[in-house]
N, C-alpha and C positions, 0 to 999 in steps of 0.2 A: 681308228679307235685308240683311246687312251685309258689306261687303268688307273683310277684314283680311289684309294681306300677301298679297294675291292669292287668299285662300281665302274662299269664300262661306260665311258663317255666319248662322244665324238667332238671334233674340233669346233663345230658350230655352237654346241652347248657350252664349251669352255669359253668361247668368245663372248657369249651372252652373259655368263656369270661375271666375267671380268668387266664387261660394260656396265652391268648393274652395280657392281661394287664401286666402280669409278663414279657413277652417278650418285650413289649414296654418300661417298666421300665429299663430292662437290656440294651436295645439299647440306651436309654437316658443316662444311667450311663457310657457307654463306648464311649460316644461322638457322637453317631449317625452315625458312619462310615464316617468320613470326608475324602475327597480326596484332596491330596496336590500335586501340580505339582512343580517340582524343575528343573530349567533350567541348562543346562551344555553348556558352550562355549568351544568347542573343536577345535583344529587346524587341521581339517580334510584335508585341503589343505594348501599349503604354505610351508615354509622352515623347519618346524618341524612336518610335517604330519606323519613321521615315528613313532612318539611317541603317536599319537592320540589314536590308539587302546588300549594302556595301560591305558590311562586316562579313556576311556570309560568303559573298563572292571572293573576298580576299582570303578567307580561310580555305575555301575550295581550291584556289590557285595554289596555296601552300601544299595542300594534300595531294594535288595532281603532280606537283613537282617531286614530292617525296616518293610517290609511287613510281615515277619515271626513273628516279635516280638511286633508290635504295633496293638493289637487286635482292630478290627473294623475300623481302618484307612487304607487308601490305598495311596501309594506313587507312583508317575509316574515321570520318567526322560524324559525331553524334550530336545533333543540335537540340537544345531545349530552350524554351521561352522563359526569360528571366522576368518579363513584364516590367522591368525597371523598378522592381519592388523586392524588398528584403525577404518577406515571407514567401512570395512566389519563387524567388530565386533559390531559397533553401530547399523547397520541395523539388524544384527542377534539378538541383544538385544531387539530391538523394537518388533521383531517377538515373542520373549519369553514373553515380557510384555503383548502383545496382546493375548497370549495364556493363560494367567492367572497364571503364576508362582508366588509362594510366595517368592522365592529367587533365586539367580543365582550363580552357582559355576563356577568360571573362572574370567578372561580368563587365558590362559597359558602365552602367550607373553605379555610383559609389555605394549607395544603400544596398543595392542588389549584391554587390561584391561582399560587403560586410555580412549580409545574411547568409550568403553561400559559403563563406569560408568557415563559418561555425560548424557546418556539416562536413565539408571537405577535410578540414584538419583532423576532425575526430576519426575519419576514415583513412587518414594517412595519404590523402590524394592532394598533390600540389595544384595551385592555381596561378596562372599568369594573366593579370588583367591587361587589356589593351586600351582602356579608356577611363578607368576610375582615378580621379585626381584629388579627391578629398584628402586633407591632411589627416583625417581620422584613420585612413588606411595604413599610415605609417605606424601607428601605435595599436593597431588591432590585435586582439588576442588570437594568434594564428599558429602558434607553436612552430614558426619558421616556414610554414607551407604557402604563404602568400607573397607573390611577387607582382611587379607591374612595370611595363615598358613606357610609361608616361610619367612626367615629373609631378610633384605635389603642387596643389594650388597655393601653397604658401609662397611659391615663386610666381605663379601666374598673376596673383594679386598685385605684385610689385610692377609687373609689366602693364597691367590694366590701369593702375594709377598713373603711370608715365604717359600712357596714351591719352587719358582724359585731360591731364594737366597740359600736355603739349598742344592740345586743341584750344586751350585758353578757357576751358570750362572750369568754374571754381565753386559751383553751388549744386552739385549733383544729388538727385534722389537715388536712394539705394533700394531696389526692389529685389527680393530674393525668396527662394523656396525654403521652407522649413524642413529640409532634409540634410543629409550629411554633406552633399555637394554644395547646395545653396548656402547653407549656414556657414560652412567652412570658408568658402571663397569670399562671401560678404564680410565676415568677421575680419579676414586678413586684409581685404580692401580697406576697411575702415581703419584698421591698425596702421596702415601705410599711407593713408591719405593725409595730406598736410593740414587740411582745414576740417571743417565739420560738414556733415551731410545736411542737405536741405530738408530732407525728410526720409524716413525709412519705412518700409512696409514689407512685412514677412507674410507669406501666404502658403497654404497647403496646395501643392500643384495637382493633386488628384482632381480629375475632371468633375465639375459640379461642386467643388469645395471652395472655389474662389470666385470673386466677382471682378472681372477685368475692368469694367467701367468704373467701379468704385476705386480700384487701385490707381487707374489713370487720373481720376479726378483729384485724388490726394496729391499727386505731383503738380497738377495745374494750380490747385488752391494754394500750395506752398510757394509758388513762384519760382520753381527750380529752373535752372538754365540748361539742364541735361538730366539724363537718367541712366544709371548703371543697372542693368537687368541681368540677374543671375538666374537663368531659367533653362528649361528644356524647350523642345520645338513647339509642342501643342500649346502650352500655357504662354510661352514667349510670344508666339504669333498673335494670340488673343489679346494680350496686354498691349502689344505694339499697335495693333489695329485700333484698339480703344483709345490709346494716347493720340493717335493721328486724327481719328474721327472727332475727337473732342477738342481739337485745336492746338495740341502741343507742338511747338515748333523747334524745340531743342534737339540736340543730337542724342541718339539712343545708342548706348554701348552694351555689348554683351561679351560673353566668353565662349569657351569651347562647346558649351551646350547648344549653341546655335550656329557655330562657325562651319557651316557645310552648305554647299550649293543646294542640297535637297531641302534646306530649311524653308525655301519659298513654297514648297508643296504643302506646308502646314497652314498657309494663309487662305482666307476666303477671298480677300482682295490682294492679289499678288503685288500691286503697286506699292503697298504699304511697306514692303521690305526695303525700298530705296532709301539710302542714306544711313543704314545701320552699319556700325563698326564693331568688329568682334576680334578677339584674340584666340589663338589656338597654338598648341605646341609646334615648334618649328621642325620640319624634317631634317635629317642629317645631311651632310654633304653628298654630292653626287658620288655614287659608287657602283660597282658591278652589281651588288645585291639590290640596290635601289632601281637601277635601270632594268634589271631582269624582272623584278616585280612589276614595275610600271608598264612594261611591254606586255607581260602576260595578263595583267589586270585589265588593260585596255582591250586586249584581244577577247577577254571574257565578257566584255560589255560593261565593265565597271566605269564609274564616273571618276575621272581623274581629280576632281575637286572634292571628293568625299573625305570626311574626317576619319582619322584613326584606322584607315585601311592598311597602310604599311605596318602599323603597330599590331593589327590582328594577324597579319601574315607572319610577322616576326615571332609573336607569341606561340603560334602553332609550331613553327620551326624549332623554337627553343624547347618546347615540351617533347617534340618528336626526337630531337637529337639527344636529349637527356634519357629518354626511354631506350634509345639504341645503345647507350653506354652499358646497359645490361647489369648494372649494379643493383644492390639490394637497398639502396637509399637514393631514390629519384630526387628527393628534395635537395640532397647534396649535389647530385649531378646537374640539376638546374642551375644551382649557384655556380658550378664550374663552367658550364656552357655559357652562362650569362656573365662572363668576365671578359670584357673586350669583345663582345659579340657584335660582329659587323652585319647589321641587318638593313632592311629596306627603310626603316624609320630612323636609322642612325647607329652609332656605336654605343652599345649599352653595357654597363657594368653594375650589377646589383650590389648595393651596400648591405650592411648588417640587418637592415629593416626590409630588404627586398625592393628598395626604391632605386630609381635612376636619376641622374642629375639633369638630363635633357640638354638641348642645345639652344635654348631660348624660345621665343614665340614669334609667330607671324601675326601681322596686323592686317586684317582683311576688311574689305568694303563690299557692300551690296549696292551697285550703281546702275541698274538693278542687278546686272550680272555679278557674280561672286568672283572676286580676285583678291590676291594677297600680295601687296607691293612693298610693304615695310616689314622690318624685323626689330625685335628687341632682344638684347642679350644682357646678361649681368655685367659683362665686361665693358660693353660699348653703349648701352642704352638703346635709344631708338635710332634707326638709320633706314635709308631707302635701299 
């Protein structure tokens, strides 16, 4: 027995007290096991719903790795459907804010991101988009809370003009959606195209708001040698099928809105995808981060040809690491984490607008299998 402060204690009790004290100190040292909720705005419905499973798989891979590696801390992914729509995304964002997320990954569609940031910035919640490429994102009123790990379409438009020109096409139709993504990329394509467009046709991509047959006929009637289509999956597949069924034989070009192996799932006639050429942001050089993600994503059943999966993974990791900084300004912590961040989709550094410069673009073909064998960079142009 041992007398402590007038209390008789045996050695077993003393050992238990010491052990409990050591455990308490250990828990304190590892941060007390904080729980961090990270929101994901995913286009589960709408014109790019076929890509949503890939985004969600990639985000879950990041969450699993964080929970394996961050001792004592727990990360939870809270998913809301953006619908690829600004109004729906704003409502979904408010739900995420109310659930207590520390940051939001998303959205995919540019209009959804712009609708969401209006809510998130008011709540002081940062967003890191994994797929929104509209130039309008650069100048959005976001109070510094909006970031993205994909380059602006002001750059993709230059790559796309180079691809069309290199193929020898000189009289393209420009078909584009009347939303932030479609209008932004089409305007920049026209500004960089050396000639004039054969014809232009702007349409509302909402299902039931456009007539694919009429759009296709306008291209044929104008005698265009090719078509540049700035679309999402559902509307893009409808217009392409209409073009081919109505006898159009020119090359059809697209951008990142369709540059995914899953695009074929949007077709009624899968053979119509053959011959399509599309651009998408180029992944960074091979790295430990990239190989780690690729392996884990494959093990999770993810499609290696899916678009913006590495970017989704990186966006989750950036938000998580910023939260772990434990500061009272997560917006500033994201900017710090996103300086030379070596991720699965490349090395990223956020500029003053929350943008990244990217590493160029891949040029992809559906033959009918989806593959990307050429690249475009600002420094070297097109190369194999």
